[in-house]
Short mmCIF file of the C-alpha atoms (twelve columns), coordinates in Angstrom:
data_MODEL
# 
_entry.id   MODEL 
# 
loop_
_atom_site.group_PDB 
_atom_site.id 
_atom_site.type_symbol 
_atom_site.label_atom_id 
_atom_site.label_alt_id 
_atom_site.label_comp_id 
_atom_site.label_asym_id 
_atom_site.label_seq_id 
_atom_site.Cartn_x 
_atom_site.Cartn_y 
_atom_site.Cartn_z 
_atom_site.pdbx_PDB_model_num 
ATOM 1   C CA . MET A 1   -13.223 -10.336 -13.568 1 
ATOM 2   C CA . SER A 2   -14.590 -7.271  -15.715 1 
ATOM 3   C CA . ARG A 3   -12.455 -3.976  -16.824 1 
ATOM 4   C CA . VAL A 4   -14.946 -2.099  -14.446 1 
ATOM 5   C CA . HIS A 5   -14.541 -4.613  -11.324 1 
ATOM 6   C CA . ASP A 6   -10.474 -3.653  -12.644 1 
ATOM 7   C CA . ALA A 7   -11.033 -0.303  -12.116 1 
ATOM 8   C CA . LEU A 8   -12.476 -0.320  -8.556  1 
ATOM 9   C CA . ARG A 9   -9.774  -2.503  -7.636  1 
ATOM 10  C CA . LYS A 10  -7.626  -0.125  -8.591  1 
ATOM 11  C CA . ALA A 11  -9.293  2.463   -6.728  1 
ATOM 12  C CA . GLU A 12  -9.371  0.666   -3.423  1 
ATOM 13  C CA . GLN A 13  -5.684  0.178   -3.613  1 
ATOM 14  C CA . MET A 14  -4.995  4.053   -4.478  1 
ATOM 15  C CA . ALA A 15  -6.839  4.601   -1.763  1 
ATOM 16  C CA . GLY A 16  -4.680  1.859   0.822   1 
ATOM 17  C CA . GLU A 17  -1.629  3.453   -0.721  1 
ATOM 18  C CA . THR A 18  -2.468  7.115   -0.015  1 
ATOM 19  C CA . GLY A 19  -3.596  7.046   3.728   1 
ATOM 20  C CA . PRO A 20  -7.030  6.427   5.054   1 
ATOM 21  C CA . PRO A 21  -9.647  5.946   2.812   1 
ATOM 22  C CA . VAL A 22  -11.777 9.106   1.953   1 
ATOM 23  C CA . GLN A 23  -15.034 9.430   3.471   1 
ATOM 24  C CA . PRO A 24  -18.312 9.458   1.158   1 
ATOM 25  C CA . ALA A 25  -20.539 11.950  0.449   1 
ATOM 26  C CA . PRO A 26  -23.493 10.820  1.754   1 
ATOM 27  C CA . GLY A 27  -25.449 7.810   -0.513  1 
ATOM 28  C CA . ALA A 28  -22.706 8.090   -2.603  1 
ATOM 29  C CA . GLU A 29  -20.897 4.649   -1.747  1 
ATOM 30  C CA . LEU A 30  -19.624 1.956   -4.162  1 
ATOM 31  C CA . ALA A 31  -21.324 -1.666  -2.971  1 
ATOM 32  C CA . GLY A 32  -21.311 -4.292  -5.136  1 
ATOM 33  C CA . ALA A 33  -17.620 -5.700  -5.146  1 
ATOM 34  C CA . PRO A 34  -16.254 -7.112  -1.743  1 
ATOM 35  C CA . GLY A 35  -16.507 -4.758  0.462   1 
ATOM 36  C CA . VAL A 36  -17.475 -0.768  0.284   1 
ATOM 37  C CA . ILE A 37  -14.716 1.204   -1.690  1 
ATOM 38  C CA . PRO A 38  -15.745 4.861   -1.592  1 
ATOM 39  C CA . ALA A 39  -16.836 6.837   -4.339  1 
ATOM 40  C CA . ALA A 40  -13.873 9.230   -3.522  1 
ATOM 41  C CA . GLY A 41  -11.232 6.178   -4.218  1 
ATOM 42  C CA . PHE A 42  -12.201 6.022   -8.255  1 
ATOM 43  C CA . LEU A 43  -12.868 9.854   -8.219  1 
ATOM 44  C CA . GLU A 44  -9.437  10.415  -7.554  1 
ATOM 45  C CA . LEU A 45  -7.963  8.692   -10.778 1 
ATOM 46  C CA . LEU A 46  -10.016 10.744  -12.677 1 
ATOM 47  C CA . GLU A 47  -8.918  14.101  -15.217 1 
ATOM 48  C CA . GLU A 48  -10.874 17.100  -13.737 1 
ATOM 49  C CA . VAL A 49  -11.537 19.614  -16.382 1 
ATOM 50  C CA . PRO A 50  -13.018 23.260  -16.365 1 
ATOM 51  C CA . PHE A 51  -16.761 24.058  -16.572 1 
ATOM 52  C CA . ARG A 52  -16.669 25.493  -19.847 1 
ATOM 53  C CA . PRO A 53  -19.533 25.659  -21.622 1 
ATOM 54  C CA . ALA A 54  -19.727 26.633  -25.188 1 
ATOM 55  C CA . PRO A 55  -21.291 29.940  -25.657 1 
ATOM 56  C CA . GLU A 56  -24.072 28.553  -27.932 1 
ATOM 57  C CA . ALA A 57  -24.365 25.162  -25.532 1 
ATOM 58  C CA . LEU A 58  -27.369 27.082  -24.049 1 
ATOM 59  C CA . LEU A 59  -26.473 25.361  -20.754 1 
ATOM 60  C CA . ILE A 60  -27.768 26.022  -17.348 1 
ATOM 61  C CA . ASP A 61  -25.977 29.535  -16.126 1 
ATOM 62  C CA . LEU A 62  -24.502 28.215  -12.563 1 
ATOM 63  C CA . ALA A 63  -23.878 32.352  -11.700 1 
ATOM 64  C CA . ARG A 64  -27.782 32.450  -12.060 1 
ATOM 65  C CA . PRO A 65  -29.577 29.507  -10.278 1 
ATOM 66  C CA . HIS A 66  -32.623 31.123  -9.890  1 
ATOM 67  C CA . ALA A 67  -33.306 31.609  -13.772 1 
ATOM 68  C CA . PRO A 68  -36.110 30.331  -15.128 1 
ATOM 69  C CA . PRO A 69  -34.011 27.844  -16.927 1 
ATOM 70  C CA . ALA A 70  -32.536 26.222  -14.034 1 
ATOM 71  C CA . GLU A 71  -36.048 26.469  -11.996 1 
ATOM 72  C CA . GLU A 72  -37.299 23.864  -14.446 1 
ATOM 73  C CA . PHE A 73  -34.682 21.918  -14.754 1 
ATOM 74  C CA . ARG A 74  -34.825 21.730  -10.903 1 
ATOM 75  C CA . SER A 75  -38.187 20.529  -11.307 1 
ATOM 76  C CA . LEU A 76  -37.828 17.887  -13.513 1 
ATOM 77  C CA . ARG A 77  -34.817 16.996  -11.164 1 
ATOM 78  C CA . THR A 78  -36.948 16.916  -7.751  1 
ATOM 79  C CA . ARG A 79  -39.665 14.515  -9.843  1 
ATOM 80  C CA . LEU A 80  -37.227 12.212  -10.690 1 
ATOM 81  C CA . ASN A 81  -35.770 12.007  -7.378  1 
ATOM 82  C CA . HIS A 82  -39.034 11.670  -5.508  1 
ATOM 83  C CA . LEU A 83  -39.439 8.418   -8.560  1 
ATOM 84  C CA . GLN A 84  -36.057 7.194   -7.675  1 
ATOM 85  C CA . LYS A 85  -37.715 6.640   -4.062  1 
ATOM 86  C CA . LEU A 86  -40.514 4.148   -5.403  1 
ATOM 87  C CA . GLN A 87  -38.489 2.398   -7.931  1 
ATOM 88  C CA . PRO A 88  -34.904 1.346   -8.703  1 
ATOM 89  C CA . LEU A 89  -34.287 4.191   -10.886 1 
ATOM 90  C CA . HIS A 90  -30.622 5.331   -11.811 1 
ATOM 91  C CA . ALA A 91  -29.526 4.733   -15.403 1 
ATOM 92  C CA . ILE A 92  -31.775 6.576   -17.627 1 
ATOM 93  C CA . VAL A 93  -32.100 7.317   -21.626 1 
ATOM 94  C CA . ILE A 94  -33.079 11.044  -22.809 1 
ATOM 95  C CA . THR A 95  -34.304 10.117  -26.078 1 
ATOM 96  C CA . SER A 96  -36.380 11.849  -28.967 1 
ATOM 97  C CA . PRO A 97  -38.512 10.782  -31.840 1 
ATOM 98  C CA . SER A 98  -36.696 12.969  -34.686 1 
ATOM 99  C CA . PRO A 99  -33.339 15.010  -34.494 1 
ATOM 100 C CA . ALA A 100 -33.833 18.743  -33.464 1 
ATOM 101 C CA . GLU A 101 -35.906 18.561  -30.618 1 
ATOM 102 C CA . GLY A 102 -33.611 19.020  -27.669 1 
ATOM 103 C CA . LYS A 103 -32.238 15.651  -26.100 1 
ATOM 104 C CA . SER A 104 -28.541 16.519  -25.580 1 
ATOM 105 C CA . PHE A 105 -29.844 19.624  -24.295 1 
ATOM 106 C CA . VAL A 106 -32.651 18.241  -21.686 1 
ATOM 107 C CA . ALA A 107 -29.634 15.257  -21.067 1 
ATOM 108 C CA . ALA A 108 -27.031 17.832  -20.232 1 
ATOM 109 C CA . ASN A 109 -28.573 20.096  -18.578 1 
ATOM 110 C CA . LEU A 110 -30.300 17.722  -16.071 1 
ATOM 111 C CA . ALA A 111 -27.060 16.354  -14.953 1 
ATOM 112 C CA . ILE A 112 -25.812 19.133  -14.488 1 
ATOM 113 C CA . SER A 113 -28.870 19.970  -11.986 1 
ATOM 114 C CA . GLN A 114 -28.672 16.685  -10.430 1 
ATOM 115 C CA . ALA A 115 -24.766 16.951  -9.906  1 
ATOM 116 C CA . GLN A 116 -25.757 20.442  -8.066  1 
ATOM 117 C CA . LEU A 117 -26.929 18.401  -4.738  1 
ATOM 118 C CA . SER A 118 -23.940 17.886  -2.465  1 
ATOM 119 C CA . ASP A 119 -25.076 14.252  -2.040  1 
ATOM 120 C CA . GLN A 120 -24.989 13.018  -5.347  1 
ATOM 121 C CA . TYR A 121 -22.467 12.112  -7.891  1 
ATOM 122 C CA . THR A 122 -23.793 12.136  -11.820 1 
ATOM 123 C CA . LEU A 123 -22.561 10.582  -14.650 1 
ATOM 124 C CA . LEU A 124 -23.299 11.772  -18.157 1 
ATOM 125 C CA . VAL A 125 -22.704 9.714   -21.052 1 
ATOM 126 C CA . ASP A 126 -22.473 10.245  -24.516 1 
ATOM 127 C CA . CYS A 127 -24.155 7.088   -26.201 1 
ATOM 128 C CA . ASP A 128 -24.835 8.805   -29.586 1 
ATOM 129 C CA . LEU A 129 -22.518 7.600   -31.144 1 
ATOM 130 C CA . ARG A 130 -23.478 8.572   -34.486 1 
ATOM 131 C CA . ARG A 131 -23.317 12.205  -33.919 1 
ATOM 132 C CA . PRO A 132 -21.959 13.049  -30.389 1 
ATOM 133 C CA . VAL A 133 -22.210 16.174  -29.302 1 
ATOM 134 C CA . ILE A 134 -22.023 16.068  -25.304 1 
ATOM 135 C CA . HIS A 135 -18.056 16.781  -25.666 1 
ATOM 136 C CA . SER A 136 -18.950 19.627  -27.943 1 
ATOM 137 C CA . LEU A 137 -21.062 21.417  -25.284 1 
ATOM 138 C CA . PHE A 138 -18.278 21.156  -22.433 1 
ATOM 139 C CA . GLN A 139 -15.629 21.594  -24.587 1 
ATOM 140 C CA . ILE A 140 -14.095 18.858  -23.875 1 
ATOM 141 C CA . PRO A 141 -11.799 16.479  -26.279 1 
ATOM 142 C CA . ARG A 142 -13.970 13.469  -27.908 1 
ATOM 143 C CA . SER A 143 -11.729 10.528  -27.130 1 
ATOM 144 C CA . PRO A 144 -10.657 8.571   -24.758 1 
ATOM 145 C CA . GLY A 145 -14.499 7.818   -24.636 1 
ATOM 146 C CA . PHE A 146 -17.145 5.255   -24.012 1 
ATOM 147 C CA . THR A 147 -16.252 3.483   -27.524 1 
ATOM 148 C CA . ASP A 148 -12.899 3.570   -26.648 1 
ATOM 149 C CA . PHE A 149 -13.449 1.516   -22.806 1 
ATOM 150 C CA . LEU A 150 -15.817 -0.845  -24.799 1 
ATOM 151 C CA . LEU A 151 -12.996 -1.852  -27.418 1 
ATOM 152 C CA . GLY A 152 -10.438 -2.953  -24.672 1 
ATOM 153 C CA . ASN A 153 -8.450  0.577   -25.767 1 
ATOM 154 C CA . ALA A 154 -8.843  2.472   -22.636 1 
ATOM 155 C CA . PRO A 155 -9.484  1.327   -18.794 1 
ATOM 156 C CA . LEU A 156 -12.420 3.327   -17.099 1 
ATOM 157 C CA . GLU A 157 -10.757 5.789   -15.227 1 
ATOM 158 C CA . ALA A 158 -9.358  7.340   -18.465 1 
ATOM 159 C CA . VAL A 159 -13.055 7.754   -20.002 1 
ATOM 160 C CA . ILE A 160 -14.841 9.518   -17.673 1 
ATOM 161 C CA . LYS A 161 -13.292 13.325  -16.748 1 
ATOM 162 C CA . ARG A 162 -14.808 15.133  -13.498 1 
ATOM 163 C CA . VAL A 163 -16.015 18.424  -13.290 1 
ATOM 164 C CA . ALA A 164 -14.253 20.952  -11.195 1 
ATOM 165 C CA . GLY A 165 -16.530 21.911  -8.658  1 
ATOM 166 C CA . MET A 166 -19.311 20.065  -9.412  1 
ATOM 167 C CA . ASN A 167 -20.069 16.601  -8.148  1 
ATOM 168 C CA . LEU A 168 -20.678 16.157  -11.994 1 
ATOM 169 C CA . CYS A 169 -18.506 13.628  -14.734 1 
ATOM 170 C CA . LEU A 170 -18.667 13.048  -17.951 1 
ATOM 171 C CA . MET A 171 -18.310 10.020  -20.591 1 
ATOM 172 C CA . PRO A 172 -17.715 11.702  -23.918 1 
ATOM 173 C CA . ALA A 173 -18.619 9.210   -27.088 1 
ATOM 174 C CA . GLY A 174 -15.217 8.583   -27.968 1 
ATOM 175 C CA . SER A 175 -13.730 7.335   -31.426 1 
ATOM 176 C CA . MET A 176 -16.116 6.888   -34.116 1 
ATOM 177 C CA . VAL A 177 -16.965 3.303   -34.876 1 
ATOM 178 C CA . LYS A 178 -18.269 2.073   -38.209 1 
ATOM 179 C CA . ASN A 179 -21.072 -0.032  -36.565 1 
ATOM 180 C CA . PRO A 180 -22.516 1.831   -33.318 1 
ATOM 181 C CA . LEU A 181 -25.053 -0.774  -32.760 1 
ATOM 182 C CA . GLU A 182 -23.327 -3.903  -32.907 1 
ATOM 183 C CA . LEU A 183 -21.074 -2.364  -30.471 1 
ATOM 184 C CA . LEU A 184 -23.582 -1.350  -27.816 1 
ATOM 185 C CA . ASN A 185 -24.774 -5.283  -28.444 1 
ATOM 186 C CA . LEU A 186 -21.761 -6.006  -26.589 1 
ATOM 187 C CA . ARG A 187 -21.402 -8.129  -23.293 1 
ATOM 188 C CA . GLN A 188 -19.877 -5.215  -21.562 1 
ATOM 189 C CA . VAL A 189 -22.346 -2.363  -22.234 1 
ATOM 190 C CA . ARG A 190 -24.696 -4.316  -20.167 1 
ATOM 191 C CA . VAL A 191 -22.293 -4.572  -17.473 1 
ATOM 192 C CA . LEU A 192 -20.607 -1.537  -17.098 1 
ATOM 193 C CA . PHE A 193 -24.163 0.121   -16.812 1 
ATOM 194 C CA . ARG A 194 -24.799 -2.253  -13.874 1 
ATOM 195 C CA . GLU A 195 -21.706 -1.084  -12.948 1 
ATOM 196 C CA . LEU A 196 -21.924 2.542   -13.260 1 
ATOM 197 C CA . PRO A 197 -25.286 2.782   -10.806 1 
ATOM 198 C CA . LYS A 198 -22.374 1.612   -7.892  1 
ATOM 199 C CA . LEU A 199 -20.609 4.506   -8.855  1 
ATOM 200 C CA . PHE A 200 -22.945 7.591   -9.724  1 
ATOM 201 C CA . ASN A 201 -26.489 8.476   -8.143  1 
ATOM 202 C CA . TRP A 202 -27.486 8.999   -11.414 1 
ATOM 203 C CA . VAL A 203 -26.032 8.306   -14.724 1 
ATOM 204 C CA . ILE A 204 -27.628 9.898   -17.836 1 
ATOM 205 C CA . LEU A 205 -27.523 8.435   -21.130 1 
ATOM 206 C CA . ASP A 206 -27.888 10.843  -24.227 1 
ATOM 207 C CA . SER A 207 -28.816 8.574   -27.052 1 
ATOM 208 C CA . PRO A 208 -30.008 9.194   -30.497 1 
ATOM 209 C CA . PRO A 209 -33.331 9.695   -32.083 1 
ATOM 210 C CA . LEU A 210 -35.507 6.925   -31.662 1 
ATOM 211 C CA . LEU A 211 -36.676 6.793   -35.348 1 
ATOM 212 C CA . PHE A 212 -33.724 7.263   -36.930 1 
ATOM 213 C CA . SER A 213 -31.343 4.033   -35.486 1 
ATOM 214 C CA . ALA A 214 -32.374 1.240   -33.408 1 
ATOM 215 C CA . ASP A 215 -29.554 2.071   -30.448 1 
ATOM 216 C CA . ALA A 216 -31.865 4.297   -28.154 1 
ATOM 217 C CA . ASN A 217 -34.393 1.251   -28.300 1 
ATOM 218 C CA . LEU A 218 -31.150 -1.266  -27.116 1 
ATOM 219 C CA . LEU A 219 -30.023 1.365   -24.302 1 
ATOM 220 C CA . GLY A 220 -33.826 1.488   -22.948 1 
ATOM 221 C CA . THR A 221 -33.953 -2.365  -22.640 1 
ATOM 222 C CA . ILE A 222 -30.752 -2.010  -20.573 1 
ATOM 223 C CA . ALA A 223 -31.108 1.116   -18.773 1 
ATOM 224 C CA . ASP A 224 -33.755 1.869   -15.649 1 
ATOM 225 C CA . GLY A 225 -35.899 3.539   -17.611 1 
ATOM 226 C CA . SER A 226 -36.745 6.381   -20.906 1 
ATOM 227 C CA . LEU A 227 -37.574 10.018  -20.593 1 
ATOM 228 C CA . LEU A 228 -38.978 11.058  -24.238 1 
ATOM 229 C CA . VAL A 229 -38.130 14.990  -25.343 1 
ATOM 230 C CA . VAL A 230 -40.383 16.134  -27.639 1 
ATOM 231 C CA . ARG A 231 -40.721 19.664  -29.408 1 
ATOM 232 C CA . ILE A 232 -43.597 22.151  -29.108 1 
ATOM 233 C CA . ARG A 233 -44.739 23.038  -33.323 1 
ATOM 234 C CA . GLN A 234 -41.617 20.713  -34.222 1 
ATOM 235 C CA . THR A 235 -42.709 17.162  -32.886 1 
ATOM 236 C CA . THR A 236 -46.073 15.301  -34.570 1 
ATOM 237 C CA . ILE A 237 -48.488 13.253  -32.523 1 
ATOM 238 C CA . ASP A 238 -47.616 10.647  -35.287 1 
ATOM 239 C CA . THR A 239 -43.853 10.853  -34.450 1 
ATOM 240 C CA . VAL A 240 -44.301 10.666  -30.962 1 
ATOM 241 C CA . ALA A 241 -46.860 7.602   -31.412 1 
ATOM 242 C CA . ARG A 242 -44.353 5.160   -33.256 1 
ATOM 243 C CA . ALA A 243 -41.327 6.403   -30.523 1 
ATOM 244 C CA . MET A 244 -43.670 5.251   -27.912 1 
ATOM 245 C CA . GLN A 245 -44.096 2.003   -29.704 1 
ATOM 246 C CA . SER A 246 -40.608 1.366   -30.891 1 
ATOM 247 C CA . LEU A 247 -40.042 1.409   -26.678 1 
ATOM 248 C CA . CYS A 248 -40.808 -0.677  -24.041 1 
ATOM 249 C CA . GLU A 249 -44.020 1.134   -23.109 1 
ATOM 250 C CA . ASN A 250 -43.192 -0.294  -19.367 1 
ATOM 251 C CA . ASN A 251 -39.675 1.844   -19.797 1 
ATOM 252 C CA . VAL A 252 -41.091 5.183   -19.925 1 
ATOM 253 C CA . ILE A 253 -41.061 6.926   -17.105 1 
ATOM 254 C CA . GLY A 254 -42.117 10.839  -18.844 1 
ATOM 255 C CA . VAL A 255 -42.151 13.116  -21.739 1 
ATOM 256 C CA . VAL A 256 -40.356 16.217  -21.128 1 
ATOM 257 C CA . VAL A 257 -41.533 19.271  -24.022 1 
ATOM 258 C CA . ASN A 258 -39.218 21.388  -25.387 1 
ATOM 259 C CA . GLY A 259 -39.290 24.687  -26.898 1 
ATOM 260 C CA . ALA A 260 -42.184 26.526  -24.941 1 
ATOM 261 C CA . ARG A 261 -42.367 30.012  -24.397 1 
ATOM 262 C CA . ALA A 262 -43.644 32.055  -21.491 1 
ATOM 263 C CA . GLY A 263 -46.808 32.206  -21.260 1 
ATOM 264 C CA . GLU A 264 -47.723 28.611  -23.518 1 
ATOM 265 C CA . LEU A 265 -48.708 25.296  -21.779 1 
ATOM 266 C CA . TYR A 266 -46.170 23.216  -20.853 1 
ATOM 267 C CA . SER A 267 -46.056 19.365  -19.870 1 
ATOM 268 C CA . LYS A 268 -46.364 17.807  -16.553 1 
ATOM 269 C CA . TYR A 269 -42.677 17.641  -16.395 1 
ATOM 270 C CA . THR A 270 -41.240 20.756  -17.819 1 
ATOM 271 C CA . TYR A 271 -40.405 23.255  -20.361 1 
ATOM 272 C CA . TYR A 272 -37.812 25.600  -21.674 1 
ATOM 273 C CA . TYR A 273 -38.184 28.965  -23.022 1 
ATOM 274 C CA . SER A 274 -37.015 29.593  -26.966 1 
ATOM 275 C CA . SER A 275 -35.005 32.120  -25.508 1 
ATOM 276 C CA . TYR A 276 -31.794 31.315  -23.167 1 
ATOM 277 C CA . GLY A 277 -32.111 35.477  -22.918 1 
ATOM 278 C CA . TYR A 278 -35.892 35.855  -22.158 1 
ATOM 279 C CA . ARG A 279 -35.813 37.258  -25.766 1 
ATOM 280 C CA . GLU A 280 -38.280 36.714  -28.760 1 
ATOM 281 C CA . ARG A 281 -36.448 35.594  -31.112 1 
ATOM 282 C CA . GLU A 282 -37.733 32.304  -32.357 1 
ATOM 283 C CA . SER A 283 -37.244 32.736  -36.172 1 
ATOM 284 C CA . GLU A 284 -33.429 32.707  -35.106 1 
ATOM 285 C CA . THR A 285 -33.476 29.708  -32.825 1 
ATOM 286 C CA . GLU A 286 -35.689 27.163  -35.004 1 
ATOM 287 C CA . ASP A 287 -32.725 26.959  -37.687 1 
ATOM 288 C CA . ALA A 288 -30.184 26.880  -35.503 1 
ATOM 289 C CA . GLU A 289 -28.051 23.686  -34.456 1 
ATOM 290 C CA . THR A 290 -25.325 22.564  -32.246 1 
ATOM 291 C CA . PRO A 291 -21.547 22.662  -33.312 1 
ATOM 292 C CA . ALA A 292 -20.819 18.908  -34.802 1 
ATOM 293 C CA . ASP A 293 -24.311 17.613  -34.883 1 
ATOM 294 C CA . SER A 294 -26.541 18.559  -37.718 1 
ATOM 295 C CA . GLY A 295 -29.423 16.657  -36.550 1 
ATOM 296 C CA . GLY A 296 -28.441 17.853  -33.110 1 
ATOM 297 C CA . GLU A 297 -29.953 19.791  -30.465 1 
ATOM 298 C CA . SER A 298 -32.488 23.385  -31.590 1 
ATOM 299 C CA . GLN A 299 -31.095 26.212  -29.660 1 
ATOM 300 C CA . SER A 300 -34.552 26.535  -27.885 1 
# 
């Protein structure tokens, strides 16, 4: 039996020891192992962390739910949830052609937006094992995380953190490894991402840029779909074409355009103001980088 199933069995045993099973939120049941296990049984095993994003992370401001950034990610969320009703779609890869185009920024904010729905549990996984940034955005430890689970150094419930007061869970990248691609080729990865949608309605994978490693291509074959993030005034038509060719085209569910200013044309999916405070400071944001990732997401 896989270690994923071991974690589910442990959750079931814990629920039995502590009394009657907790009723799951609508749509949040765990099916797949013998019987039906409430998601709450597994979630009770997870360490809870506060929602304390880094000031420079530009994550959705929960105190301003109607601000334009939050509205745009809700629009993206709505389109994805509609698409989910038409086809099996739970695990999606967020990637970009090149670094600094906003993939981690989009992945984190989309995960927060999905987790704001009362009947959905969302897991954000940092699969960028070369330059991980999710732990920095949410100010949580990098390890134990994804790599520690794959290497057998930590159980599943130890590598996932639950954000307090939200239906959001985080799986950081974990300890540094020398061979990320070889690790992603392990059978455990496919088993993990086959089982995680039984725990979470959405599993959002932040992956490396497409044109700088083969990691995103491999993850795209495992996930149900891929979203490609491009940046206005930076991403070229040539790099978009090359990125699309490197992916399985049938698995690309859309393109997110990042870095547009108010009044500019934006994509069919979403856009984000170049200044979170709605001020014109483009010259500052073009060169800004996130912590722990020199090729990471721009302050868009």
